[in-house]
TORPA-4810 file (N, C-alpha, C, O; in nm, 3 decimals):
<nodes>
NODE_1_8.321_14.341_16.243_8.182_14.260_16.242_8.111_14.259_16.137_8.027_14.350_16.128_M
NODE_2_8.120_14.165_16.030_8.045_14.123_15.943_7.949_14.184_15.929_7.938_14.276_16.010_G
NODE_3_7.800_14.166_15.796_7.686_14.181_15.766_7.665_14.060_15.799_7.762_13.985_15.804_F
NODE_4_7.581_14.029_15.820_7.449_13.888_15.881_7.305_13.899_15.847_7.226_13.981_15.799_I
NODE_5_7.307_13.803_15.884_7.155_13.764_15.754_7.063_13.744_15.867_7.128_13.666_15.937_I
NODE_6_6.931_13.770_15.939_6.827_13.740_16.007_6.796_13.652_15.939_6.772_13.656_15.818_K
NODE_7_6.792_13.512_16.048_6.691_13.413_15.973_6.561_13.437_15.982_6.485_13.341_15.992_A
NODE_8_6.505_13.582_15.980_6.350_13.576_15.921_6.351_13.605_15.830_6.255_13.601_15.754_G
NODE_9_6.456_13.644_15.806_6.475_13.699_15.595_6.506_13.610_15.578_6.557_13.635_15.469_N
NODE_10_6.524_13.515_15.591_6.532_13.325_15.542_6.425_13.319_15.493_6.356_13.256_15.573_L
NODE_11_6.345_13.355_15.377_6.198_13.344_15.353_6.171_13.228_15.261_6.069_13.160_15.277_N
NODE_12_6.265_13.200_15.158_6.254_13.091_15.058_6.332_13.014_15.042_6.447_13.042_15.075_T
NODE_13_6.308_12.915_14.998_6.370_12.746_14.983_6.371_12.742_14.848_6.284_12.760_14.764_R
NODE_14_6.576_12.692_14.839_6.600_12.719_14.722_6.651_12.663_14.710_6.713_12.620_14.807_I
NODE_15_6.691_12.572_14.495_6.761_12.469_14.532_6.883_12.508_14.418_6.855_12.579_14.322_E
NODE_16_7.018_12.455_14.438_7.139_12.527_14.423_7.155_12.375_14.346_7.147_12.263_14.396_L
NODE_17_7.190_12.428_14.159_7.143_12.289_14.083_7.305_12.274_14.009_7.347_12.390_14.019_Q
NODE_18_7.393_12.210_13.956_7.458_12.168_13.895_7.425_12.071_13.766_7.326_11.998_13.763_S
NODE_19_7.549_12.083_13.632_7.573_12.079_13.562_7.612_11.967_13.510_7.734_11.972_13.492_K
NODE_20_7.527_11.785_13.448_7.572_11.722_13.432_7.591_11.676_13.316_7.496_11.731_13.261_S
NODE_21_7.654_11.601_13.213_7.606_11.479_13.119_7.528_11.336_13.121_7.453_11.241_13.146_T
NODE_22_7.539_11.346_13.115_7.474_11.202_13.066_7.407_11.158_12.909_7.361_11.241_12.831_T
NODE_23_7.411_11.049_12.891_7.366_10.994_12.698_7.287_10.921_12.714_7.287_10.839_12.806_Y
NODE_24_7.201_10.934_12.629_7.097_10.894_12.587_7.122_10.757_12.538_7.240_10.724_12.525_D
NODE_25_7.000_10.647_12.502_7.100_10.489_12.441_7.144_10.496_12.313_7.217_10.419_12.252_A
NODE_26_7.100_10.581_12.285_7.179_10.627_12.156_7.317_10.668_12.130_7.382_10.664_12.026_M
NODE_27_7.344_10.705_12.239_7.470_10.753_12.282_7.512_10.920_12.272_7.617_10.978_12.300_G
NODE_28_7.363_10.975_12.211_7.383_11.122_12.234_7.385_11.219_12.340_7.266_11.234_12.367_Q
NODE_29_7.468_11.312_12.433_7.470_11.396_12.507_7.360_11.458_12.554_7.295_11.528_12.476_P
NODE_30_7.314_11.441_12.703_7.175_11.529_12.724_7.222_11.569_12.893_7.264_11.501_12.987_V
NODE_31_7.188_11.717_12.874_7.122_11.818_12.926_7.125_11.735_13.121_7.071_11.625_13.109_L
NODE_32_7.150_11.748_13.211_7.096_11.680_13.285_7.129_11.806_13.434_7.243_11.835_13.472_A
NODE_33_7.027_11.848_13.483_7.060_11.917_13.612_6.999_11.871_13.756_6.877_11.861_13.769_W
NODE_34_7.095_11.841_13.869_7.102_11.798_13.961_7.129_11.902_14.069_7.207_11.996_14.048_S
NODE_35_7.023_11.874_14.258_7.053_11.953_14.321_7.144_11.904_14.387_7.143_11.784_14.414_T
NODE_36_7.264_12.008_14.435_7.353_11.977_14.570_7.285_12.007_14.685_7.252_11.922_14.768_D
NODE_37_7.256_12.161_14.698_7.222_12.221_14.818_7.054_12.256_14.847_7.122_12.171_14.904_Y
NODE_38_7.014_12.266_14.853_6.872_12.358_14.975_6.848_12.410_15.018_6.797_12.359_15.118_T
NODE_39_6.843_12.550_15.021_6.867_12.611_15.151_6.779_12.738_15.143_6.720_12.773_15.040_V
NODE_40_6.776_12.794_15.244_6.679_12.910_15.285_6.714_13.021_15.212_6.738_13.058_15.328_S
NODE_41_6.748_13.133_15.123_6.711_13.202_15.088_6.639_13.364_15.133_6.577_13.386_15.237_A
NODE_42_6.648_13.394_15.100_6.611_13.613_15.113_6.610_13.618_14.907_6.711_13.582_14.846_S
NODE_43_6.512_13.656_14.849_6.521_13.662_14.669_6.434_13.836_14.666_6.318_13.872_14.686_V
NODE_44_6.499_13.871_14.647_6.436_13.997_14.591_6.432_14.032_14.416_6.511_13.949_14.373_K
NODE_45_6.403_14.077_14.349_6.345_14.149_14.189_6.465_14.277_14.156_6.573_14.219_14.167_S
NODE_46_6.473_14.320_14.146_6.589_14.402_14.110_6.530_14.450_13.971_6.432_14.520_13.997_L
NODE_47_6.545_14.443_13.855_6.469_14.509_13.750_6.407_14.411_13.632_6.465_14.307_13.603_S
NODE_48_6.304_14.445_13.576_6.219_14.396_13.500_6.288_14.436_13.287_6.309_14.556_13.267_S
NODE_49_6.313_14.345_13.167_6.304_14.495_13.087_6.284_14.304_12.956_6.302_14.182_12.962_R
NODE_50_6.257_14.370_12.900_6.180_14.299_12.729_6.362_14.365_12.631_6.428_14.467_12.610_E
NODE_51_6.361_14.144_12.595_6.522_14.121_12.557_6.484_14.119_12.393_6.386_14.191_12.371_A
NODE_52_6.531_14.064_12.290_6.520_14.094_12.154_6.606_13.958_12.161_6.693_13.948_12.248_Y
NODE_53_6.579_13.838_12.058_6.688_13.812_12.053_6.599_13.668_11.950_6.514_13.581_11.966_F
NODE_54_6.692_13.725_11.841_6.650_13.650_11.709_6.482_13.665_11.676_6.395_13.584_11.643_A
NODE_55_6.483_13.808_11.703_6.372_13.851_11.655_6.250_13.825_11.754_6.165_13.909_11.782_K
NODE_56_6.255_13.724_11.790_6.174_13.786_11.934_6.127_13.836_12.042_6.238_13.859_12.089_A
NODE_57_6.046_13.879_12.136_6.086_13.987_12.254_6.106_13.838_12.354_6.039_13.737_12.333_V
NODE_58_6.186_13.846_12.436_6.200_13.727_12.591_6.151_13.849_12.679_6.129_13.968_12.656_R
NODE_59_6.148_13.798_12.749_6.138_13.861_12.899_6.200_13.799_13.013_6.190_13.682_13.051_P
NODE_60_6.298_13.942_13.085_6.380_13.935_13.168_6.413_13.970_13.324_6.442_14.084_13.360_E
NODE_61_6.407_13.880_13.394_6.442_13.985_13.537_6.561_13.923_13.646_6.602_13.815_13.689_T
NODE_62_6.578_14.026_13.656_6.699_14.056_13.735_6.696_13.978_13.880_6.598_14.041_13.921_T
NODE_63_6.724_13.895_13.982_6.707_13.917_14.071_6.831_13.921_14.185_6.923_13.845_14.153_H
NODE_64_6.850_13.984_14.297_6.939_13.921_14.447_6.906_13.863_14.479_6.786_13.853_14.502_R
NODE_65_6.996_13.779_14.503_6.925_13.654_14.650_7.055_13.645_14.755_7.172_13.620_14.725_V
NODE_66_7.010_13.668_14.862_7.112_13.658_15.003_7.075_13.515_15.050_6.961_13.473_15.030_L
NODE_67_7.202_13.412_15.132_7.217_13.339_15.159_7.313_13.295_15.217_7.418_13.348_15.179_I
NODE_68_7.331_13.181_15.333_7.519_13.227_15.361_7.570_13.121_15.328_7.531_13.016_15.277_R
NODE_69_7.675_13.167_15.370_7.825_13.117_15.286_7.804_12.932_15.238_7.736_12.849_15.299_F
NODE_70_7.850_12.919_15.166_7.832_12.767_15.112_8.014_12.759_15.044_8.042_12.843_14.958_L
NODE_71_8.075_12.702_15.068_8.197_12.655_15.034_8.236_12.651_14.902_8.312_12.727_14.843_S
NODE_72_8.154_12.516_14.846_8.135_12.404_14.754_8.035_12.514_14.624_7.991_12.464_14.521_G
NODE_73_8.011_12.688_14.666_7.860_12.732_14.544_7.931_12.759_14.471_8.036_12.776_14.534_F
NODE_74_7.958_12.788_14.314_7.969_12.826_14.197_7.953_12.904_14.098_7.838_12.936_14.125_S
NODE_75_7.978_12.964_13.996_7.877_13.043_13.938_7.912_12.909_13.783_7.888_12.941_13.666_H
NODE_76_7.995_12.702_13.841_7.881_12.638_13.750_7.691_12.588_13.776_7.626_12.528_13.691_H
NODE_77_7.629_12.636_13.931_7.567_12.618_13.970_7.407_12.728_13.920_7.395_12.850_13.912_H
NODE_78_7.302_12.608_13.894_7.195_12.778_13.842_7.116_12.775_14.026_7.169_12.735_14.129_R
NODE_79_7.039_12.806_14.015_6.896_12.870_14.081_6.809_12.830_14.025_6.786_12.839_13.905_I
NODE_80_6.727_12.759_14.137_6.595_12.692_14.111_6.537_12.750_14.225_6.614_12.769_14.319_K
NODE_81_6.371_12.797_14.243_6.294_12.832_14.267_6.110_12.758_14.242_6.044_12.818_14.158_I
NODE_82_6.063_12.675_14.291_5.987_12.598_14.207_5.918_12.581_14.093_5.827_12.503_14.121_G
NODE_83_5.911_12.611_13.978_5.906_12.615_13.845_6.011_12.679_13.773_6.046_12.662_13.656_A
NODE_84_6.066_12.771_13.879_6.164_12.939_13.781_6.331_12.939_13.767_6.409_12.930_13.862_R
NODE_85_6.349_12.946_13.694_6.493_12.905_13.716_6.533_13.051_13.681_6.470_13.134_13.617_I
NODE_86_6.697_13.062_13.763_6.758_13.170_13.780_6.906_13.125_13.757_6.964_13.045_13.831_L
NODE_87_6.970_13.196_13.624_7.051_13.151_13.594_7.154_13.338_13.651_7.118_13.455_13.644_N
NODE_88_7.309_13.260_13.709_7.415_13.320_13.808_7.494_13.439_13.661_7.558_13.425_13.557_I
NODE_89_7.449_13.526_13.727_7.526_13.643_13.635_7.697_13.698_13.802_7.807_13.741_13.767_L
NODE_90_7.671_13.683_13.901_7.776_13.739_14.009_7.742_13.674_14.130_7.622_13.655_14.151_A
NODE_91_7.854_13.623_14.243_7.822_13.598_14.355_7.993_13.664_14.391_8.107_13.663_14.345_I
NODE_92_7.918_13.715_14.497_7.998_13.747_14.572_8.042_13.736_14.744_7.947_13.762_14.817_L
NODE_93_8.120_13.715_14.789_8.147_13.669_14.993_8.129_13.819_15.053_8.223_13.879_15.106_N
NODE_94_8.024_13.862_15.042_7.942_14.027_15.166_8.129_14.034_15.247_8.120_13.921_15.294_I
NODE_95_8.219_14.062_15.274_8.279_14.240_15.370_8.405_14.076_15.312_8.518_14.053_15.354_D
NODE_96_8.334_14.005_15.220_8.512_13.865_15.238_8.479_13.815_15.395_8.591_13.844_15.435_D
NODE_97_8.414_13.763_15.512_8.479_13.648_15.612_8.388_13.587_15.602_8.324_13.601_15.707_D
NODE_98_8.319_13.499_15.508_8.277_13.336_15.468_8.126_13.397_15.532_8.215_13.481_15.522_N
NODE_99_8.025_13.431_15.573_7.931_13.415_15.635_7.761_13.444_15.530_7.652_13.389_15.520_R
NODE_100_7.823_13.550_15.479_7.700_13.579_15.356_7.716_13.620_15.235_7.783_13.717_15.199_T
NODE_101_7.642_13.533_15.156_7.715_13.559_15.000_7.586_13.620_14.887_7.474_13.568_14.878_M
NODE_102_7.630_13.734_14.812_7.504_13.780_14.791_7.554_13.723_14.630_7.670_13.722_14.590_Q
NODE_103_7.421_13.674_14.544_7.399_13.636_14.387_7.331_13.682_14.344_7.229_13.690_14.412_V
NODE_104_7.323_13.750_14.198_7.373_13.830_14.143_7.256_13.758_14.065_7.279_13.657_14.132_D
NODE_105_7.134_13.712_13.970_7.097_13.638_13.868_7.053_13.720_13.736_7.066_13.839_13.709_C
NODE_106_6.986_13.596_13.651_6.876_13.625_13.515_6.763_13.538_13.581_6.789_13.434_13.642_L
NODE_107_6.648_13.582_13.566_6.591_13.468_13.469_6.487_13.503_13.375_6.407_13.596_13.385_E
NODE_108_6.496_13.417_13.282_6.469_13.411_13.109_6.312_13.364_13.125_6.295_13.243_13.119_V
NODE_109_6.206_13.440_13.142_6.095_13.379_13.136_6.064_13.350_12.983_6.076_13.450_12.913_V
NODE_110_6.018_13.207_12.900_6.025_13.176_12.809_5.909_13.160_12.764_5.892_13.121_12.648_T
</nodes>
């Protein structure tokens, strides 16, 4: 018997979004994100730090997201929670039994 998430622990609605490219009137590529799935999840903050990019301080927070298994979900997606965006670092199929996925993410605060 593998790891199973209790329904009561899935208390956050999240959107799993995929990237596509469209083109504007001038023919320039425009990055667009569309929601493929809206699911219930358990979201926990793990750590926070301030990173230095191009001589600017940018806060980063890592999160662990648990969801029920989705066969079409991959590293090409991102997670959206309200206005917050989480970039996917790793996806684990817990116990390799196609029931629960652990998604480790990085939220960059702009």
